[in-house]
N, C-alpha and C positions, 0 to 999 in steps of 0.2 A: 715806374717802368722797369721791367726786367732787362737784364743784359742781352738776352736773346732778342727781345722786342726792339731794343735800341739799335742793335747791330742790323736787324732787318730793315729798320727805318733808314739807317745810314746808307745801307746798300741800295735801297730804292731811290734815295736822294741822289746818290752818285750815278746811278743808272740814268736818272732823268737829266742830270747835267750832261752826260754823254750824248743823249738823244737830242737835247736842245742845241748842243754845239754842232752836231751833225746836220741838224735841220738848217742852221745858219749857213753852213758850208754849201749844202746842196742848193739852197736858195740862190746863192751867188754863182755857183758853177755847175750845177747838175751833179748827179751821183757818180757817173762813170769816172770822172777825173779825180774824185776825192779818194785819198788813200787812208789806210788805217793809221799810219804815222801822223797824218795831218789831223785826223779825228782825235788822236791821243793828245796832241799838242793843244788843240782848241779846247779840249776837255780838261786840260791841266792834270792829266794822269799819265803814268808810264804806259808804254805799249803793253807790258806784261799785265798791268792792272786792267787795261782795256779788254784784253782777251779773257780775263776772268769773268767779265760781264757779257761779252759777245764774241763768239768764236770766229766770226767772219763779217765782212761788210754786208753780205746777203742777209745775215741775221739782224743787223741793225736796220736794214731797209724793211725787213718784215715787221720789226717792232714799230717803226715809224708808220708803216702802212696800217698797223693795228690801232695806233693813236688816231689816225685819220678816220678809220672805220668807226671807232667809238663816238667821235664827234658827229659823224653822219648818221649813225644809228639813233642818237639822241634826237636829231631832227626828224627822222622817220617816225619815231614814237609820237612826236608832236603832230605829225600829219595824220596818223592813225586816230589820235584822240580828237582831232578837229572834225567838224561836221563835213559831210560830203559823201557822195556815192563811192562805192568801191572802185569803179572805173575812173572817177575823178582823182581819187587818191593815187592810183597807179600812174596816171598822167603827171601828177604833181611830183611823184617819186622820180620820174625821168628828168624833169626840170631841176629837181633838187640835186641829182647827180651831176648834171652839167654845171650848175652854179657852184657846187662844192669843189669840183675839179678846177674851175676857173679861179675861185677865190683862195684856193689852197695849193699853190704850185708845188710845194715839197711833196704833198700827197701824190700828185700825178707823177712827179719825177721818180718817186719810189716805185710806183707801178711800172713805169717805163723800165727801170733797172731790173725789177723782178721778172719782167717779160723777157729780158735779155739773158738771164742766167741759165735757162734751160731746165728741163724736167729732172735731170740728174742732180743738179744743185738743190732743187726743192726736196728731193728724196733725202739728201744729207741733212736738211733742216728738220725733217720729220722726227718727232720725238723730243725736240727741244721745248722748253717752256714757252718760248716765243711762238713757235708753230702751233702749239696746242691752244694758246690764247687766241690766235687769229682764227683758228678753226671754230672756236666757240663763237666768235664774232660773226663768222660766215653763217653759222647756224641761226644766229639771231636775225641776220639780214634775210635769210630764207623765210623765217617765221613771220617777219613783218610783211613781206610781199605776199606770202600765202594768206595772211590775215586780211589784207586788202582784197585779194581775190575772193575769199570767203564772204566778205562784206558785200562785194559786188554781186555774187550769186544770190545772196539773201535778199538784197534790195532790187534785184532784177536788172541792174545795169550791165551785168555780165551773163552771157548765155549759160544756163545751168547745166548744159551738156559737157562743159569743160571740167576736167578733174583738177582740183586746186594744186596738188603737188606737181603734176606734170606741167601745168601752165606756169607755175612759179619757176620751175627749172628752165623752161623755155625763155621766160622774160629775163632771168639772170644771165643765161648763156648768151642771149642776143645782145644785151647791154654790154657785157664784157667783150664780145666780139667786135662791137662798134668802137669801143675804146682801143682795142688791139689794132683795128684798121688805122686809126689816127696815129698810133705809135709807130706802126710799120711805115705808113705813108711819110711821116715826118722824118723817118730815118732813111728814106729813099729805098726801102726794101719792098714796096708794093709794086708788082710787075704788070698791072693792068695798064696798057698804053693810054696816056692822056690824063690819068688820074693823079699822077705825082704832083703836077702843077695846078690841079683843079682846086678851087677855093672851097673845099669841103671841110666843114668844121664839125666837131662833136655836137654842137648845138643843132646844126642842120640835120645831122643823122638822127639824133634823138627826137627832134620835132617830127620828122617824117615817120620814124618808127612809132611814135606815140599816135600819130594820125592813123597809121596802119592798124595798130592795136585796137583803136576805137572801132574801126569798121569791122575788124575780125571778131571782136568779143561781143559786140552789140550791133548786128547788121541794121537794126531799126534806128540806131542813133543818128 
């Protein structure tokens, strides 16, 4: 192994140590209250070393979000490979999202934190390796959903008048909007009277949205 390869491997190993330590911290306390100082201590690195790997807490959240996305995309690939109509695959994708968020609290906590930082903070992350990696994962997510739509159009479970790209964007945007509703509601920031205390979960929202999709995409279903 060359010196360059060894240094690269050591860097990736140290980076993973930092991410693992951060994941433990946010599992216990959430992302908001965790500081870069605490992440450095938990990772057993100096604060200066930490900033060599991640310029901000937002970038760490983005990296952890990417790890969650990779795991979820693997499950989506398995759904696509399994038998079933395109419409059934899309329904299962919705359930997969709910189950994944429930079973991986750090993933959802990173999403909550990233929702809170605002568009300007996102702009500052643009161009970083972490941002570019997540963008690639988002493109993969889009492609998996589009593939399910295309399968549905081919097998007749989805109305052929729909355009795959537009329908895929609508599905992605709506799913993210439902997650955002839960985030804002739990933070007490949703202003519709009576909904703050309502027992509305992401599971309820995704189940209802899935049923709505079935009726919209295949009226004969």
